[in-house]
C-alpha positions in Angstrom: 0.0 0.0 0.0 1.5 3.3 -1.1 0.8 6.6 0.7 1.5 10.2 -0.1 0.4 13.6 1.1 -0.5 16.8 -0.5 -1.5 20.3 0.6 -4.8 21.9 -0.2 -6.5 25.2 0.3 -10.1 26.0 0.8 -12.0 25.3 -2.3 -9.2 23.2 -3.8 -9.9 20.0 -2.1 -13.0 19.5 -4.3 -10.8 19.8 -7.4 -8.5 17.1 -6.1 -11.5 14.9 -5.6 -12.8 15.6 -9.1 -9.4 14.6 -10.5 -10.0 11.2 -8.9 -13.6 11.0 -10.1 -14.2 13.0 -13.2 -11.9 11.2 -15.7 -13.6 7.9 -14.9 -17.0 9.4 -15.1 -16.1 11.0 -18.5 -14.5 7.9 -20.0 -17.7 6.8 -21.7 -20.9 8.8 -21.3 -22.9 5.8 -22.4 -21.7 3.6 -19.6 -22.4 3.6 -15.9 -19.3 4.8 -14.0 -18.5 1.8 -11.9 -14.7 2.5 -11.5 -15.0 5.8 -9.6 -16.8 7.1 -6.6 -20.5 7.9 -7.3 -20.8 11.6 -8.3 -23.0 12.4 -5.3 -20.2 11.7 -2.9 -18.1 14.6 -4.1 -19.5 17.0 -1.5 -20.1 14.4 1.3 -18.0 15.5 4.3 -18.2 13.7 7.6 -16.3 12.4 10.7 -18.1 9.0 10.1 -15.3 7.4 8.1 -17.1 4.1 7.7 -20.0 5.9 6.1 -17.6 7.8 3.8 -15.8 4.6 2.7 -19.0 2.8 2.1 -20.4 5.6 0.0 -17.2 6.2 -2.0 -16.3 2.7 -2.9 -16.7 2.2 -6.6 -19.6 -0.1 -7.5 -17.7 -2.5 -9.8 -18.4 -6.2 -9.9 -15.3 -8.0 -8.8 -15.7 -10.9 -11.2 -16.5 -8.7 -14.2 -13.5 -6.4 -13.4 -11.3 -9.5 -13.0 -12.3 -10.8 -16.4 -11.6 -7.3 -17.8 -8.1 -7.3 -16.4 -7.5 -10.8 -17.7 -8.6 -9.6 -21.2 -6.1 -6.7 -21.0 -3.3 -9.2 -20.2 -4.4 -11.5 -23.1 -4.5 -8.5 -25.5 -1.1 -7.1 -24.5 0.9 -10.1 -23.3 4.2 -8.3 -23.8 2.9 -4.9 -22.6 1.5 -1.9 -24.4 4.0 0.6 -25.7 2.4 2.9 -28.3 4.6 6.0 -28.1 6.6 6.6 -31.3 9.1 9.0 -29.7 12.3 7.2 -28.9 15.1 9.7 -29.6 15.7 13.5 -29.9 15.3 13.4 -33.7 11.7 12.0 -33.2 10.8 15.1 -31.1 12.3 17.3 -33.8 10.3 15.6 -36.5 7.1 15.8 -34.5 7.4 19.5 -33.7 9.2 20.6 -36.9 12.4 21.6 -35.2 15.8 21.9 -36.8 18.3 19.3 -35.7 20.0 20.3 -32.4 23.3 19.3 -31.0 23.0 17.0 -28.0 26.6 16.7 -27.0 26.0 12.9 -26.6 23.0 13.4 -24.3 19.2 13.1 -24.7 18.9 16.8 -24.1 19.1 19.9 -26.3 19.3 23.5 -25.0 19.4 26.6 -27.2 18.6 30.3 -26.8 15.1 29.7 -28.1 14.1 26.3 -26.7 15.0 23.3 -24.6 13.8 19.7 -25.1 14.7 16.2 -24.1 13.6 12.6 -23.8 14.0 9.6 -21.5 13.1 6.7 -23.8 13.0 4.1 -21.0 10.3 5.9 -19.1 8.7 7.6 -22.1 9.1 11.0 -20.7 9.3 13.9 -23.2 9.6 17.6 -22.5 9.8 20.7 -24.7 9.7 24.4 -23.8 10.1 27.5 -25.9 11.7 30.6 -24.5 8.8 33.2 -24.3 10.9 36.0 -23.0 10.0 39.2 -24.8 6.9 37.7 -26.5 3.6 39.3 -26.0 0.9 37.1 -24.4 -2.2 36.3 -26.4 -5.2 38.5 -26.2 -7.7 36.8 -23.9 -10.6 37.0 -26.4 -8.4 35.6 -29.1 -7.5 32.7 -26.8 -11.1 32.0 -26.2 -11.9 32.0 -29.9 -9.0 29.7 -30.8 -9.5 27.2 -27.9 -11.4 24.6 -29.8 -9.1 24.7 -32.8 -6.0 24.4 -30.6 -7.5 21.5 -28.7 -8.0 19.7 -32.1 -4.4 20.5 -33.0 -3.1 19.2 -29.6 -5.0 15.9 -29.9 -3.7 15.5 -33.5 -0.2 16.0 -32.3 -0.7 13.3 -29.7 -2.0 11.0 -32.4 1.1 11.6 -34.5 3.2 10.7 -31.4 1.4 7.4 -31.2 -1.4 8.2 -28.8 -4.8 7.7 -30.5 -8.1 9.0 -29.2 -9.0 5.6 -27.7 -6.1 5.9 -25.3 -7.2 9.2 -23.9 -9.5 8.7 -20.9 -10.0 12.3 -20.1 -9.0 15.5 -21.8 -9.5 19.1 -20.8 -8.5 22.3 -22.7 -8.3 25.7 -21.0 -6.6 29.0 -20.9 -3.6 29.8 -18.7 -4.5 33.4 -17.9 -2.4 36.4 -16.8 -4.1 39.0 -14.6 -2.6 42.5 -14.3 -3.7 44.7 -11.6 -2.0 47.8 -10.1 -1.6 48.0 -6.3 -4.6 49.6 -4.7 -6.8 49.3 -7.8 -10.2 47.6 -7.7 -10.7 44.2 -9.1 -12.8 45.4 -12.1 -9.8 47.4 -13.3 -7.7 44.3 -13.7 -6.8 43.3 -17.3 -6.7 39.7 -18.5 -4.3 38.2 -21.1 -3.6 34.6 -22.0 -0.2 33.1 -21.4 -1.3 30.1 -23.5 -4.1 27.7 -24.4 -3.4 24.3 -22.9 -4.7 20.7 -23.2 -4.3 18.2 -20.4 -4.9 14.5 -21.1 -5.0 11.4 -18.9 -4.5 7.8 -20.2 -6.5 4.7 -20.3 -6.0 1.1 -21.5 -9.4 -0.4 -22.5 -11.1 2.0 -20.1 -8.8 1.5 -17.1 -7.0 4.6 -15.9 -3.2 4.4 -16.1 -1.8 6.2 -13.0 1.0 8.6 -13.7 0.5 8.7 -17.5 -0.4 12.2 -18.8 0.1 14.7 -21.5 0.3 18.5 -21.2 0.5 20.7 -24.3 0.4 24.5 -24.6 0.1 26.8 -27.6 0.2 30.5 -28.3 -0.8 32.7 -31.2 -1.3 30.8 -34.5 -1.0 27.5 -32.7 2.8 27.0 -32.3 3.6 24.6 -29.5 5.2 26.5 -26.6 5.5 23.6 -24.2 5.0 19.8 -24.2 5.2 17.5 -21.2 4.5 13.9 -22.0 4.7 10.8 -19.8 3.3 7.7 -21.6 5.4 4.6 -20.6 4.9 1.0 -21.7 2.3 -0.7 -19.6 2.9 -4.3 -18.5 0.8 -5.9 -15.9 2.8 -7.4 -13.0 4.2 -10.7 -14.4 3.4 -12.5 -11.1 -0.3 -11.6 -11.5 -1.6 -15.1 -12.5 -4.9 -14.9 -10.7 -7.5 -12.1 -11.4 -9.6 -12.9 -8.4 -10.1 -9.6 -6.6 -10.6 -8.8 -2.9 -14.2 -8.8 -1.7 -16.0 -5.5 -1.1 -15.8 -6.0 2.7 -12.1 -6.6 2.6 -11.5 -3.5 0.5 -13.6 -1.5 2.9 -11.6 -2.7 5.9 -8.3 -1.9 4.3 -9.4 1.5 3.1 -11.1 2.4 6.4 -8.0 1.8 8.5 -6.0 4.1 6.3 -8.7 6.7 6.0 -9.1 6.9 9.8 -5.3 7.2 10.2 -5.0 9.9 7.6 -8.1 11.9 8.7 -7.1 11.8 12.4 -10.5 12.9 13.6 -11.0 15.7 11.0 -14.1 16.2 8.9 -13.1 14.9 5.4 -14.4 13.8 2.0 -13.3 10.5 0.5 -13.0 9.8 -3.2 -11.8 6.6 -4.9 -11.0 5.3 -8.4 -9.8 2.0 -9.9 -6.4 2.5 -11.6 -3.4 0.6 -12.9 -0.6 2.0 -10.9 3.2 1.7 -11.6 5.4 -0.2 -9.1 9.0 -1.3 -9.3 10.0 -5.0 -9.8 13.7 -5.8 -10.3 14.3 -2.2 -11.4 11.6 -2.1 -14.0 8.1 -0.6 -14.2 5.1 -2.9 -14.0 1.5 -2.2 -13.1 -0.8 -3.4 -10.4 -4.6 -3.0 -10.4 -5.3 -0.8 -7.4 -7.9 1.3 -5.7 -6.7 4.9 -5.4 -8.1 6.6 -2.3 -8.1 10.3 -1.6 -8.8 11.7 1.9 -9.9 15.3 1.3 -10.4 17.8 4.1 -12.1 21.2 3.3 -8.7 22.8 3.7 -5.1 22.2 4.8 -3.4 18.8 4.6 -4.9 15.8 2.7 -3.6 12.4 1.8 -3.8 9.8 -0.9 -3.0 6.0 -0.8 -3.6 2.8 -2.8 -5.1 -0.5 -1.9 -4.1 -3.5 -4.2 -7.2 -5.1 -5.7 -5.9 -8.7 -6.4 -6.3 -11.3 -3.7 -2.9 -12.6 -4.8 0.1 -11.2 -2.9 2.5 -9.5 -5.3 6.2 -8.7 -4.7 7.3 -5.2 -5.7 9.1 -2.1 -4.4 7.5 1.3 -3.8 9.0 4.5 -5.0 10.0 6.2 -8.2 11.3 4.2 -11.1 14.5 5.6 -12.5 14.3 7.3 -15.9 16.8 5.2 -17.7 
């Protein structure tokens, strides 16, 4: 079971909860969302942690989900690795960049841009130097938002990420607010730093934890930044049984951690079924897990995972090296 903590401010806890819930709810509007907490639990705060866990537990059928996981293993016996970006020249071809000198590394830095790649972990980054460039007019950004979203998703497709692998995508405007000291709010002026698209990943409807894409554009649509993490997904090789823990067992495990993390505070609880990366003999493999967020109205919150399989699996927690 992996735990981590995060900081929240008033009003932000709900957003964290939605990040657990909304991608799963949006994965297929025609289907009932049985892999995330019911929508009505998003604003349920209480000190009754048993009630919160009972309400937030996704309503999946363990046998059905087990068969679904087995089908993923059968479909991708050697893992799923769609990304076409393997080296610096692949990034340059994708973004239309001139060839840059790497000095024997997987990183290029010039006066106008920096970019690099870690092929083993499928991490790609690109950033253009915007110093001296005027931001976009906010109205222009609003008008171009839909067109830029289409361009961003097209770029992902050319990188090897088709629309069927995108569980949840959101496009918005990164705004810049200018307001002189002592001036009223209505005197503030808005500009747009960029229009961005953020995408989360799925495999056959199952959210892949830690896999995401962030793309931002300015003006006529030139990419000003790209952050991509889309590694190969291989289910844990020791996972030979897809029998999952019972509802009661999952509730017991989750409740113990929720009570410990909440420590008597009034909180909200949100959950989602994910494939999460763990480390086995130095490589990344994935374990079907229940992701649990403990969300107070403000201040500190916590997040942890509960493994779904009945089978005990050996692995190490922690970050997998980018190599």
